[in-house]
C-alpha positions as CSV (number, residue, x, y, z in Angstrom):
1,M,15.2,54.8,-7.7
2,T,14.1,51.4,-6.4
3,A,12.1,51.3,-3.1
4,K,15.4,50.1,-0.8
5,R,17.2,53.5,-1.8
6,A,14.4,55.8,-1.6
7,L,13.7,53.8,2.0
8,D,17.7,54.7,2.9
9,L,17.4,57.6,2.0
10,A,14.5,58.7,3.6
11,V,16.1,57.3,6.9
12,A,19.7,57.8,6.5
13,A,19.8,60.9,6.2
14,P,17.8,63.3,8.4
15,M,19.0,60.3,10.8
16,L,22.8,61.7,10.5
17,V,21.4,65.1,11.2
18,L,19.8,64.0,14.2
19,A,23.2,62.4,15.0
20,V,25.4,65.2,14.9
21,P,25.1,65.9,18.6
22,V,25.9,61.9,19.7
23,L,28.7,62.1,16.9
24,L,30.4,65.0,18.5
25,V,30.3,63.6,22.0
26,A,31.0,60.6,21.0
27,M,34.6,61.4,19.7
28,L,35.3,64.0,22.2
29,A,34.9,61.0,24.4
30,I,37.4,58.6,22.3
31,R,39.9,61.7,21.5
32,V,40.3,62.3,25.3
33,T,40.5,58.6,27.0
34,S,42.5,57.5,23.2
35,P,44.9,59.0,21.2
36,G,44.3,58.7,17.6
37,P,42.0,59.4,15.9
38,A,37.7,59.2,16.2
39,I,36.6,57.5,13.3
40,F,38.2,55.1,11.3
41,S,38.0,53.7,8.4
42,Q,38.7,50.4,7.0
43,I,38.9,48.4,3.8
44,R,35.9,46.2,3.3
45,V,33.8,44.8,0.9
46,G,31.4,46.4,-1.5
47,R,28.7,45.0,-3.7
48,N,30.5,43.5,-6.5
49,G,33.4,42.4,-4.2
50,A,34.4,46.4,-5.5
51,P,36.4,47.6,-2.5
52,F,35.3,51.1,0.2
53,A,36.1,53.2,2.5
54,C,34.1,51.8,5.0
55,H,33.3,54.7,8.2
56,K,33.4,54.6,11.9
57,L,33.8,55.7,15.7
58,R,37.4,53.8,16.4
59,T,36.8,51.5,19.6
60,M,40.1,49.9,19.6
61,H,43.3,51.1,20.2
62,R,45.0,52.5,17.1
63,E,47.9,50.1,16.9
64,T,45.6,47.3,16.9
65,P,45.8,45.1,13.7
66,S,43.5,45.2,11.2
67,L,41.3,42.5,11.9
68,P,37.9,41.3,12.1
69,T,35.7,41.9,15.2
70,H,35.5,38.1,16.7
71,E,39.6,37.5,16.1
72,A,40.5,40.8,17.9
73,P,41.4,40.6,21.4
74,A,39.4,41.3,23.5
75,S,41.7,43.6,25.4
76,S,41.8,45.9,22.0
77,V,38.3,47.4,22.4
78,T,38.6,51.0,24.4
79,A,35.8,51.2,27.3
80,V,34.5,53.4,25.6
81,G,34.5,51.8,22.6
82,K,32.5,49.0,24.3
83,T,29.5,51.4,25.8
84,L,29.7,53.0,21.3
85,R,29.4,48.9,20.2
86,A,27.1,47.6,23.1
87,T,24.9,51.4,21.6
88,K,25.3,51.1,18.3
89,I,26.9,54.1,18.2
90,D,30.1,52.7,16.8
91,E,27.6,51.9,13.0
92,L,26.3,56.0,13.0
93,P,29.3,57.0,10.6
94,Q,28.3,54.3,8.5
95,L,24.2,56.7,7.1
96,W,27.4,58.7,5.1
97,N,28.0,55.4,3.4
98,V,24.4,54.9,3.0
99,L,24.5,58.3,1.6
100,K,26.7,58.4,-1.0
101,G,25.5,54.8,-2.3
102,E,28.0,52.4,-1.2
103,M,25.5,50.5,1.6
104,S,22.2,50.4,2.7
105,L,20.9,50.8,5.5
106,V,20.2,46.3,5.6
107,G,22.2,43.9,3.9
108,P,25.1,41.3,4.6
109,R,27.6,42.8,6.8
110,P,30.8,44.5,4.4
111,C,33.1,42.4,5.1
112,L,37.2,42.8,5.2
113,P,39.3,41.7,1.9
114,T,41.3,38.8,4.2
115,Q,38.1,37.2,4.3
116,T,38.5,34.9,2.0
117,E,36.2,31.7,2.6
118,L,33.5,34.7,3.9
119,I,33.7,36.7,0.1
120,E,33.8,33.2,-2.3
121,R,30.9,31.9,-0.4
122,R,29.0,34.8,-0.6
123,R,30.1,34.4,-4.3
124,E,28.8,31.9,-5.0
125,L,25.8,32.6,-3.8
126,G,25.0,35.7,-5.8
127,V,25.2,38.2,-2.3
128,L,27.8,39.6,-3.9
129,A,25.9,41.3,-6.1
130,A,23.7,42.7,-2.9
131,L,24.9,46.5,-1.8
132,P,26.4,46.1,1.9
133,G,24.5,46.6,5.0
134,I,25.7,48.4,8.4
135,T,23.0,45.8,9.8
136,G,21.5,42.6,8.8
137,L,19.5,39.3,9.2
138,A,22.7,37.3,10.4
139,Q,23.2,40.0,12.7
140,I,19.9,40.0,14.3
141,K,20.1,36.0,14.3
142,G,23.2,36.5,15.8
143,I,25.4,34.6,13.1
144,D,29.1,36.9,13.1
145,M,31.7,35.7,10.3
146,S,33.4,33.7,12.1
147,D,30.7,31.1,11.3
148,P,31.5,32.3,7.0
149,K,29.4,29.3,5.3
150,R,26.1,30.0,7.7
151,C,26.2,34.1,7.3
152,A,26.5,33.6,4.3
153,E,23.7,31.5,3.1
154,T,21.5,33.9,5.7
155,D,23.0,37.0,3.0
156,A,21.8,34.2,0.5
157,A,17.8,34.3,1.9
158,Y,17.9,37.4,3.0
159,L,17.7,37.9,-0.4
160,E,15.1,36.1,-1.5
161,A,12.6,37.5,0.2
162,A,13.5,40.6,0.9
163,S,11.8,43.4,1.1
164,T,11.0,47.0,2.5
165,G,8.7,44.5,4.9
166,L,11.7,43.0,5.7
167,D,13.8,45.8,6.1
168,L,11.6,47.6,8.6
169,K,11.7,43.8,10.5
170,I,15.7,43.6,10.6
171,L,15.8,47.8,11.3
172,L,13.8,48.0,14.8
173,G,15.7,43.8,14.8
174,T,18.7,45.3,15.1
175,F,17.4,48.6,17.6
176,Y,15.5,46.6,20.3
177,R,17.0,43.1,20.3
178,A,17.8,41.5,23.5
């Protein structure tokens, strides 16, 4: 087992247990305020380009088309969804993806299969060889997938510099970012 996988398991397992009450409250709030399931699973691009079901708390109205977040209309986000996104609580179900080995805590954010420009750029730079992450260097730098070239280059820079220390810095930066 690599140090990265050991860190993923050491953090994700207790976090998921501790998050259960928060998840239950959030799921109840989603169900009470918006019809549809509370957990949202979406096919994303994983390691080596393999598809996997990425789990999140649903923050958008049920009928919203499957689009990258930056392309979805702002009106698609529910009132509860805005809070869940702002607090990053909507990402907690991805801890299950980490435990299953489909994701890591830190790595390139998984994109949709329709984001072909980003996928191709990541393939060229060797980024697809890595497990996708719940958070990553691009996220703490404020770079989203609307700029595929810059996002892929930042992902590649992360992989070149990857270390346990950098992962811890990114995790802390995700939660304590202004």
